[in-house]
C-alpha positions as CSV (number, residue, x, y, z in Angstrom):
1,M,22.3,-102.0,-8.2
2,K,20.2,-99.6,-6.1
3,S,19.8,-100.4,-2.4
4,K,16.4,-100.9,-0.8
5,K,16.9,-97.8,1.2
6,G,17.2,-95.6,-1.9
7,I,14.1,-97.2,-3.4
8,F,12.1,-96.5,-0.3
9,I,13.1,-92.8,-0.2
10,A,12.2,-92.3,-3.8
11,L,8.8,-93.9,-3.3
12,F,8.2,-91.7,-0.3
13,V,8.9,-88.5,-2.3
14,I,6.6,-89.6,-5.1
15,L,3.7,-90.4,-2.7
16,A,4.2,-87.0,-1.0
17,V,3.9,-85.2,-4.3
18,V,0.8,-87.1,-5.3
19,F,-0.8,-86.3,-1.9
20,Q,-0.1,-82.5,-2.4
21,L,-1.7,-82.6,-5.8
22,M,-4.8,-84.2,-4.4
23,T,-5.2,-81.5,-1.6
24,P,-7.2,-78.3,-2.5
25,I,-5.3,-75.1,-2.1
26,A,-6.8,-71.5,-1.7
27,V,-5.4,-69.4,-4.6
28,L,-5.6,-65.6,-4.7
29,A,-6.1,-63.6,-7.9
30,Q,-3.0,-61.9,-9.3
31,E,-3.9,-58.4,-8.0
32,E,-6.0,-59.5,-5.0
33,T,-4.7,-58.7,-1.6
34,P,-5.3,-60.9,1.4
35,P,-8.4,-59.9,3.4
36,T,-7.8,-58.0,6.5
37,T,-9.9,-57.3,9.5
38,E,-10.5,-53.5,10.1
39,E,-12.1,-51.7,12.9
40,P,-15.4,-50.0,11.7
41,V,-14.9,-46.2,11.1
42,V,-16.8,-44.2,13.7
43,E,-17.4,-40.6,12.6
44,D,-16.7,-37.9,15.2
45,P,-20.0,-36.0,15.6
46,T,-18.0,-33.0,17.0
47,Q,-16.2,-32.4,13.7
48,P,-17.8,-29.7,11.6
49,E,-19.1,-30.7,8.2
50,E,-17.6,-29.1,5.1
51,P,-20.1,-26.8,3.4
52,V,-21.6,-28.2,0.2
53,Y,-22.5,-25.7,-2.5
54,L,-25.3,-26.1,-5.0
55,P,-23.0,-26.0,-8.1
56,E,-21.1,-29.0,-6.9
57,V,-24.3,-31.0,-6.4
58,M,-25.7,-30.1,-9.8
59,E,-22.5,-31.2,-11.5
60,L,-23.1,-34.7,-10.1
61,A,-26.8,-34.8,-11.0
62,P,-27.9,-36.7,-14.2
63,E,-28.3,-34.5,-17.3
64,G,-31.7,-33.0,-17.5
65,T,-32.3,-32.9,-13.8
66,E,-34.8,-30.1,-12.9
67,L,-34.3,-28.0,-9.7
68,V,-37.3,-27.2,-7.6
69,V,-36.9,-25.0,-4.5
70,L,-39.4,-25.0,-1.7
71,N,-39.8,-22.3,0.9
72,S,-40.4,-22.9,4.6
73,E,-44.1,-23.6,3.9
74,G,-43.3,-26.2,1.3
75,E,-44.3,-24.1,-1.6
76,A,-42.3,-23.9,-4.8
77,E,-40.4,-20.6,-5.4
78,P,-39.6,-19.2,-8.9
79,L,-35.9,-19.7,-9.5
80,A,-35.2,-16.1,-10.4
81,T,-36.1,-14.6,-7.0
82,E,-33.9,-13.3,-4.1
83,V,-35.7,-15.8,-1.8
84,V,-34.3,-18.7,-3.9
85,S,-30.7,-17.3,-3.9
86,V,-30.9,-17.3,-0.1
87,I,-32.5,-20.7,0.3
88,I,-30.1,-22.6,-2.0
89,G,-27.0,-20.6,-1.1
90,T,-26.2,-19.2,-4.6
91,G,-25.9,-15.6,-3.4
92,V,-22.9,-13.4,-3.6
93,A,-22.3,-12.1,0.0
94,W,-21.9,-13.6,3.4
95,W,-20.9,-12.5,6.9
96,C,-19.2,-15.0,9.1
97,P,-17.6,-14.9,12.5
98,E,-13.9,-14.6,12.7
99,D,-12.0,-17.6,11.2
100,V,-15.2,-19.2,9.8
101,Q,-15.9,-19.6,6.1
102,P,-19.3,-19.4,4.3
103,G,-21.5,-22.3,5.3
104,G,-19.9,-22.6,8.7
105,A,-21.4,-22.1,12.1
106,G,-22.7,-18.6,12.8
107,C,-22.6,-17.4,9.2
108,T,-25.5,-15.6,7.4
109,L,-27.2,-17.5,4.6
110,A,-25.9,-16.5,1.2
111,Q,-27.3,-13.1,0.2
112,P,-28.1,-11.9,-3.3
113,S,-26.5,-8.4,-2.8
114,L,-24.4,-6.5,-0.3
115,T,-27.5,-4.3,0.5
116,S,-29.4,-7.5,1.4
117,L,-26.5,-8.7,3.5
118,I,-26.4,-5.4,5.5
119,T,-30.1,-5.6,6.1
120,T,-29.8,-9.2,7.2
121,I,-27.0,-8.4,9.7
122,N,-28.9,-5.5,11.1
123,A,-32.1,-7.5,11.6
124,G,-30.3,-10.5,13.1
125,T,-28.2,-11.3,16.1
126,Y,-24.9,-11.2,14.3
127,A,-22.2,-9.5,16.3
128,G,-18.5,-9.3,17.0
129,N,-15.4,-9.7,14.8
130,G,-15.9,-11.3,11.4
131,T,-15.5,-11.4,7.7
132,I,-17.7,-10.3,4.8
133,Y,-17.1,-12.6,1.9
134,I,-18.0,-11.4,-1.6
135,S,-18.2,-13.8,-4.5
136,N,-15.9,-13.3,-7.5
137,A,-19.1,-13.7,-9.6
138,Y,-20.6,-10.5,-8.1
139,T,-22.2,-8.2,-10.7
140,G,-23.7,-5.4,-8.6
141,T,-27.3,-6.6,-9.0
142,G,-29.4,-5.3,-6.2
143,D,-26.9,-2.7,-5.0
144,G,-26.7,1.0,-5.7
145,A,-23.7,3.1,-6.9
146,I,-22.5,3.8,-3.4
147,I,-22.6,1.0,-0.7
148,D,-22.4,2.2,2.9
149,F,-20.9,0.1,5.7
150,D,-21.7,2.1,8.8
151,N,-20.3,0.8,12.1
152,D,-22.3,3.5,13.8
153,G,-25.6,2.6,12.2
154,A,-26.9,-0.6,10.6
155,L,-23.7,-2.6,11.4
156,S,-23.1,-1.2,14.9
157,D,-23.0,-4.7,16.5
158,L,-20.0,-5.8,14.5
159,G,-16.4,-5.4,15.6
160,A,-13.2,-5.8,13.7
161,L,-14.0,-6.5,10.0
162,T,-12.3,-8.1,7.0
163,V,-13.9,-7.5,3.6
164,Q,-12.7,-10.4,1.5
165,G,-13.3,-10.3,-2.2
166,G,-12.7,-13.0,-4.8
167,W,-14.6,-15.7,-3.0
168,D,-15.0,-18.9,-5.1
169,T,-18.1,-20.7,-3.9
170,V,-17.2,-23.9,-5.6
171,A,-13.6,-24.2,-4.5
172,G,-14.3,-22.7,-1.1
173,T,-11.3,-20.3,-1.3
174,V,-10.2,-17.0,-2.7
175,N,-9.8,-17.0,-6.5
176,G,-9.1,-13.7,-8.1
177,T,-10.9,-10.5,-7.1
178,T,-14.4,-9.1,-6.9
179,T,-15.1,-6.3,-9.4
180,F,-17.3,-3.3,-8.7
181,T,-18.2,-1.5,-12.0
182,G,-19.6,2.0,-11.6
183,Q,-19.7,1.5,-7.8
184,S,-18.0,2.8,-4.6
185,L,-17.6,1.4,-1.1
186,D,-17.9,3.8,1.9
187,F,-16.8,2.7,5.4
188,T,-17.3,4.4,8.8
189,W,-15.6,2.0,11.2
190,Y,-14.5,2.1,14.8
191,Y,-12.5,-1.2,14.9
192,D,-9.7,-2.7,12.8
193,L,-10.7,-2.9,9.1
194,A,-9.1,-5.0,6.3
195,I,-10.0,-4.7,2.6
196,N,-8.7,-7.5,0.4
197,D,-8.9,-8.5,-3.3
198,L,-11.2,-5.9,-4.8
199,T,-11.2,-4.2,-8.3
200,F,-13.0,-0.9,-9.0
201,V,-13.8,0.2,-12.6
202,N,-15.2,3.6,-13.4
203,S,-16.4,4.4,-9.8
204,P,-18.7,7.4,-9.5
205,G,-16.7,9.0,-6.7
206,N,-14.0,7.9,-4.3
207,A,-13.8,4.2,-5.2
208,L,-12.9,3.3,-1.7
209,Y,-13.6,5.7,1.1
210,I,-12.6,4.8,4.7
211,E,-13.1,6.8,7.9
212,G,-11.4,4.7,10.6
213,Y,-11.8,5.9,14.1
214,G,-11.4,3.9,17.3
215,T,-13.1,3.1,20.6
216,T,-12.8,4.4,24.2
217,D,-13.9,3.1,27.5
218,G,-13.8,6.6,29.0
219,T,-10.2,6.2,30.0
220,T,-8.3,4.4,27.3
221,F,-8.5,5.2,23.6
222,T,-7.9,2.2,21.2
223,P,-7.3,3.4,17.6
224,A,-8.6,1.4,14.6
225,D,-6.0,0.2,12.1
226,V,-6.7,0.0,8.4
227,A,-5.1,-2.6,6.0
228,I,-5.6,-2.7,2.3
229,D,-4.2,-5.6,0.1
230,N,-4.6,-6.4,-3.6
231,V,-6.9,-3.5,-4.6
232,T,-7.1,-2.0,-8.1
233,V,-8.8,1.2,-9.1
234,Q,-9.2,2.0,-12.8
235,G,-10.7,5.1,-14.2
236,G,-13.7,6.7,-12.6
237,D,-14.4,10.3,-11.6
238,P,-11.3,12.3,-12.4
239,T,-12.2,14.9,-9.8
240,T,-12.1,12.5,-6.8
241,I,-9.6,10.4,-4.9
242,G,-9.2,6.8,-5.9
243,V,-8.6,5.5,-2.3
244,F,-9.2,7.8,0.7
245,V,-8.3,6.6,4.2
246,H,-8.4,8.7,7.3
247,S,-7.5,6.5,10.3
248,E,-6.8,7.0,14.0
249,G,-4.5,4.0,13.8
250,D,-1.9,2.6,11.5
251,I,-2.4,2.3,7.8
252,V,-0.8,-0.6,5.9
253,V,-1.2,-0.7,2.1
254,H,0.1,-3.6,0.0
255,N,-0.5,-4.2,-3.8
256,L,-2.6,-1.1,-4.4
257,D,-2.8,0.1,-8.0
258,V,-4.6,3.3,-8.9
259,S,-4.9,5.1,-12.2
260,G,-7.2,7.8,-13.7
261,A,-8.1,9.6,-10.5
262,D,-7.7,13.2,-9.3
263,T,-5.4,11.8,-6.5
264,G,-4.5,8.1,-6.6
265,A,-4.6,7.7,-2.9
266,Q,-4.7,10.0,0.2
267,L,-3.7,8.3,3.4
268,G,-4.0,10.3,6.7
269,T,-3.3,9.3,10.3
270,Y,-3.0,10.9,13.7
271,P,-0.2,11.0,16.3
272,D,1.7,7.8,17.0
273,A,0.2,6.1,13.9
274,D,2.3,5.0,11.0
275,V,1.7,4.7,7.3
276,T,3.3,1.9,5.3
277,V,2.9,1.5,1.5
278,T,4.5,-1.4,-0.3
279,N,4.4,-2.9,-3.8
280,S,2.0,-0.3,-5.0
281,S,1.5,1.9,-8.1
282,F,0.0,5.3,-8.6
283,T,0.2,6.3,-12.3
284,A,-1.7,8.5,-14.8
285,N,-3.5,10.5,-12.1
286,E,-3.7,14.2,-11.6
287,A,-1.6,13.6,-8.4
288,G,-0.1,10.3,-7.4
289,L,0.1,9.5,-3.6
290,T,-0.5,11.8,-0.7
291,V,0.4,10.8,2.9
292,L,-0.4,12.9,5.9
293,T,0.5,11.9,9.4
294,F,-1.3,14.9,10.9
295,P,-4.6,15.3,9.0
296,M,-5.7,18.3,11.0
297,V,-3.9,20.4,8.4
298,L,-6.9,19.5,6.2
299,G,-9.5,20.2,9.0
300,L,-10.3,16.5,9.6
301,E,-11.9,15.7,13.0
302,S,-10.4,13.2,15.4
303,A,-12.2,11.0,17.9
304,S,-9.2,11.1,20.2
305,Q,-8.4,14.8,19.8
306,E,-10.7,17.5,21.2
307,T,-9.1,20.2,19.0
308,T,-7.1,20.4,15.9
309,D,-4.1,22.0,17.7
310,P,-0.7,20.5,17.0
311,P,-0.3,17.3,19.1
312,E,2.3,17.0,21.8
313,T,3.2,13.5,20.9
314,P,5.3,12.6,17.8
315,W,3.8,11.9,14.5
316,G,4.0,8.5,12.9
317,T,6.6,7.2,10.5
318,I,6.0,7.1,6.7
319,T,7.5,4.1,4.9
320,L,7.4,3.5,1.1
321,S,8.9,0.4,-0.4
322,N,8.7,-0.8,-4.0
323,V,6.3,2.1,-4.9
324,V,5.9,3.5,-8.4
325,A,4.3,7.0,-8.6
326,S,5.0,8.1,-12.1
327,N,3.3,9.8,-15.1
328,N,1.1,11.9,-12.9
329,D,0.3,15.5,-13.6
330,W,1.0,17.4,-10.4
331,Y,3.4,15.1,-8.4
332,G,4.3,11.6,-7.8
333,A,4.2,11.7,-4.0
334,M,3.5,14.4,-1.4
335,L,4.6,13.4,2.1
336,M,3.7,15.5,5.1
337,S,5.2,14.3,8.4
338,A,7.1,15.6,11.4
339,S,8.6,12.2,12.0
340,D,10.8,9.8,10.0
341,V,10.3,9.2,6.3
342,N,11.9,6.1,4.8
343,I,11.7,5.4,1.0
344,S,13.4,2.4,-0.7
345,H,13.4,0.9,-4.2
346,S,10.8,3.3,-5.5
347,V,10.3,5.4,-8.7
348,F,8.9,8.9,-9.0
349,S,9.5,9.8,-12.6
350,N,8.0,11.5,-15.6
351,N,5.5,13.4,-13.6
352,G,4.0,16.5,-15.3
353,A,4.0,14.8,-18.6
354,L,0.3,14.3,-19.1
355,S,-1.4,15.7,-22.2
356,D,-2.8,18.9,-20.7
357,G,0.7,20.2,-19.8
358,E,-0.6,22.1,-16.8
359,G,0.9,20.0,-14.0
360,G,3.6,20.9,-11.6
361,G,5.7,17.9,-12.4
362,L,7.2,17.2,-9.0
363,G,8.7,13.8,-8.3
364,I,8.6,13.9,-4.5
365,W,7.5,16.8,-2.3
366,M,8.2,16.5,1.4
367,L,6.8,19.0,4.0
368,L,7.9,19.0,7.7
369,P,9.8,15.7,7.5
370,G,11.9,14.4,10.4
371,T,14.8,12.2,9.6
372,I,14.8,11.2,5.9
373,T,16.3,8.0,4.5
374,L,16.2,7.4,0.7
375,D,17.6,4.1,-0.6
376,Y,17.6,3.2,-4.3
377,V,15.1,6.0,-5.3
378,D,14.7,7.3,-8.8
379,A,13.1,10.8,-9.2
380,S,14.2,11.6,-12.7
381,N,12.7,13.1,-15.9
382,N,10.1,15.1,-14.0
383,N,8.7,18.4,-15.5
384,S,10.1,20.5,-12.7
385,V,11.9,19.1,-9.5
386,G,12.9,15.6,-8.7
387,L,12.9,15.9,-4.9
388,W,11.8,19.0,-3.0
389,V,12.1,19.0,0.8
390,V,10.6,21.9,2.8
391,Y,11.1,22.5,6.6
392,L,8.7,25.0,8.2
393,P,8.5,26.1,11.8
394,F,4.7,26.0,11.7
395,I,1.9,23.8,10.6
396,P,-0.2,25.3,7.7
397,Q,-3.9,25.0,8.4
398,M,-5.9,24.5,5.3
399,G,-9.2,23.1,6.5
400,G,-12.6,24.7,5.9
401,G,-11.2,27.1,3.3
402,A,-9.2,29.1,5.8
403,E,-5.4,29.3,5.6
404,T,-3.8,29.9,9.0
405,A,-0.6,28.9,10.7
406,E,-0.3,27.0,13.9
407,P,3.1,27.2,15.7
408,F,5.2,24.1,15.7
409,E,8.6,23.7,17.2
410,L,11.0,21.8,14.9
411,P,14.1,20.0,16.3
412,E,17.3,22.1,16.2
413,T,18.9,19.8,13.6
414,M,17.5,17.5,10.9
415,T,19.3,14.7,9.0
416,M,18.9,13.3,5.5
417,T,20.7,10.3,4.0
418,V,20.4,9.5,0.3
419,V,21.9,6.2,-0.9
420,C,22.2,4.9,-4.5
421,S,19.6,7.2,-5.8
422,T,19.2,9.3,-9.0
423,F,17.7,12.7,-9.6
424,N,18.6,13.2,-13.3
425,D,17.2,15.0,-16.3
426,N,14.5,17.0,-14.5
427,S,13.4,20.1,-16.3
428,Q,14.4,22.5,-13.4
429,V,16.2,21.0,-10.4
430,G,17.2,17.5,-9.4
431,F,17.2,18.1,-5.6
432,M,16.0,21.2,-3.7
433,L,16.0,21.9,0.0
434,D,14.2,24.8,1.7
435,S,14.7,25.3,5.4
436,M,13.4,28.3,7.4
437,D,14.7,27.2,10.8
438,P,16.7,24.0,11.5
439,A,20.1,23.1,10.4
440,V,19.9,20.2,8.0
441,T,22.7,17.7,7.4
442,V,22.5,15.9,4.1
443,D,24.7,12.9,3.3
444,F,24.7,11.7,-0.4
445,I,26.2,8.3,-1.0
446,D,26.6,6.9,-4.6
447,T,23.9,9.3,-5.7
448,E,23.5,11.2,-9.0
449,A,21.9,14.5,-9.9
450,T,22.9,15.4,-13.5
451,G,21.3,16.8,-16.6
452,N,18.8,18.9,-14.7
453,G,17.7,22.5,-15.6
């Protein structure tokens, strides 16, 4: 028999359950989250807006949407005009201040050609350091065969300049390269100059021609450096130089590929300026790569030197790393320097093997070098000599058609270190050293020179 106390407790529990069933309860859907209170988002008016490009807008528009462009007077413009390309920003070239992308503050409007961009910069208030962006959709329309960038003329208000190819207007970043077909770019520049992501096909002359000088305040001279990255030259005029650079400052070349030219590249600097070439290829040219750290031997003028007499200061260092200069007719590389030459992990082979059979077939030719260091270098299977080093007590002057000799005092001793390199199977000589004055010490370490002659 149950007690009254137990009956009372059971009755209380039953009443409590019934009461709960009668009380409405708020129920959330299975995937619904409880509402939260959030502070309203306040946009910062000081933050720059991301540029919006027409192709992005048209992709979002309904199918069949027609585009009408109005000029400043409210009149409709035909879509196929240069005016429209500027208004809607579908051009191929922009200039922007340093560290600013197209569409940002201080940039020009999109221009339909590089010629139009140069005219716009010249007519406007654009000045200082900046970047010229060139679309990867550039076709050359509106530009001539040779496009001049003159820092002493139409672009005299600009400072240090980067020419950036491969610009993708939709992604707002670099994507590939800009291709110039049957065109060349010429630069006369007094400040630092960088050339990135360009391809030249069948250029009518020197595909890329750069005269880089410097500036002076009357007391101090500041040389202009030149940098080239990811540039390709294919075919063109076989009597001209693919890439020509004459600079008062350092020259730094990375990922340069030249074929089908008279000389793949000629790089020249003045005293105290260095030349560095990395990850580059010079193949199937009449001559591969020429580097001069004293261009007065070719009669070139200098903004910092009143005469072409031998300078009193040391010449710059030449550094080649991961360079291929093979299958050229005359030579793979000619290096003229009175300072250090450092070559590593590079190949200078099969030169002199082109179809005409008239080439000299030199792998590497060095004139007036200082201390030489070769590390993992292959100069084999050339039509004459693998490596030929010449020390002279004078500088040969070859400018202006005259051949003279300027006196030059060499150090009493020169050193050359060759490590893990090969000079095999050349038609005449693997390694040849000519010295008219200094005593030269050569140290070969794990190096081969067999099967020559």
